[in-house]
C-alpha positions in Angstrom: 70.1 140.2 61.2 68.7 137.6 63.4 67.7 134.5 61.5 66.1 131.5 62.5 66.3 128.4 60.2 64.2 125.3 60.4 65.1 121.8 58.9 64.1 118.1 59.2 60.4 118.2 57.7 59.4 115.8 55.2 56.9 112.9 54.4 56.6 110.0 56.5 54.1 107.1 57.2 51.9 107.1 60.3 54.0 105.6 63.3 57.4 107.3 61.7 59.8 109.6 63.3 61.3 113.0 62.3 63.7 115.1 64.1 63.6 119.1 63.2 66.1 121.2 64.1 66.1 125.2 64.5 69.2 127.0 64.0 69.8 130.7 65.1 72.4 132.8 63.7 73.3 136.5 63.3 74.4 139.2 66.1 73.0 137.7 69.0 73.8 138.3 72.4 71.5 135.8 74.4 69.1 133.2 73.7 66.3 133.3 75.9 62.9 130.6 75.7 62.6 129.0 72.7 59.7 127.0 71.2 58.0 125.2 68.2 54.7 126.0 67.2 52.9 124.0 64.0 50.0 125.2 61.8 47.8 123.1 59.8 45.6 124.4 56.9 42.7 126.2 57.9 43.8 126.2 61.4 45.3 128.5 64.2 49.2 128.3 65.0 49.4 126.4 68.2 51.9 125.9 70.6 53.9 122.6 70.4 56.9 122.6 73.0 58.6 125.0 74.9 61.7 125.2 76.5 61.8 127.9 79.3 64.9 130.1 79.8 65.8 127.7 82.6 65.6 124.5 80.3 62.7 123.1 81.1 60.4 121.3 78.7 56.6 121.7 78.4 54.3 119.8 75.8 50.9 120.3 74.3 48.7 117.4 75.6 48.4 116.3 71.8 52.1 115.5 71.6 53.1 114.6 75.2 54.9 111.4 75.4 55.8 111.7 71.6 57.8 114.5 71.0 61.0 115.5 72.8 62.2 119.2 72.8 65.9 119.9 73.4 68.6 122.6 73.1 72.1 123.2 72.1 72.9 126.3 73.8 76.4 126.6 72.5 75.3 126.2 68.9 71.8 128.1 69.1 70.2 125.3 68.0 67.0 123.8 69.4 65.5 120.3 68.3 62.4 118.7 68.2 62.4 114.8 68.1 58.9 113.3 67.0 58.0 110.0 67.6 54.7 108.0 66.7 53.7 110.5 64.5 50.0 110.7 63.1 48.2 112.3 60.4 46.9 115.2 62.4 50.6 116.1 63.2 50.5 117.3 59.5 51.3 120.8 59.5 54.0 123.4 59.1 56.4 123.7 62.0 57.9 127.1 63.2 60.4 127.6 65.4 60.2 130.5 67.7 62.6 132.2 70.3 63.1 135.1 72.7 66.3 136.7 71.4 68.4 139.7 72.8 70.8 141.6 70.6 74.0 143.8 71.9 72.7 146.7 73.8 69.0 145.8 72.7 66.3 144.3 74.8 65.0 140.8 73.6 62.1 140.2 71.2 60.7 137.2 69.5 61.7 135.8 66.2 60.1 133.4 63.6 61.8 130.9 61.2 60.0 130.3 57.8 58.6 126.7 58.9 59.2 123.2 57.7 56.5 121.1 56.3 55.8 117.9 58.1 53.3 115.5 56.3 52.0 112.1 57.8 50.5 109.7 55.7 48.0 107.4 57.0 
């Protein structure tokens, strides 16, 4: 089965940095767009950053200039480098990827999430 596993979350102070990673594994033919979402308690899950199929990044206004998304295509890994973290960045961060398996059409997969907590 295809699996996405996030890592790198933790507790940091305001102004600190973290790097999240998401590794895709399993019976994968191709990986198309990859994205990071986050969900804070009591709020809807929101899109944070996207790498399109042609590897172009897009960011939510709330993180633009502070977060950087990148992908290691050979290893099936997408990273989210986060700088100047704020308490409002506190959330569970989820990896999402559009993945095609051999002889199958593509579909979206989700990781289990990794907790990011930013203290004031």
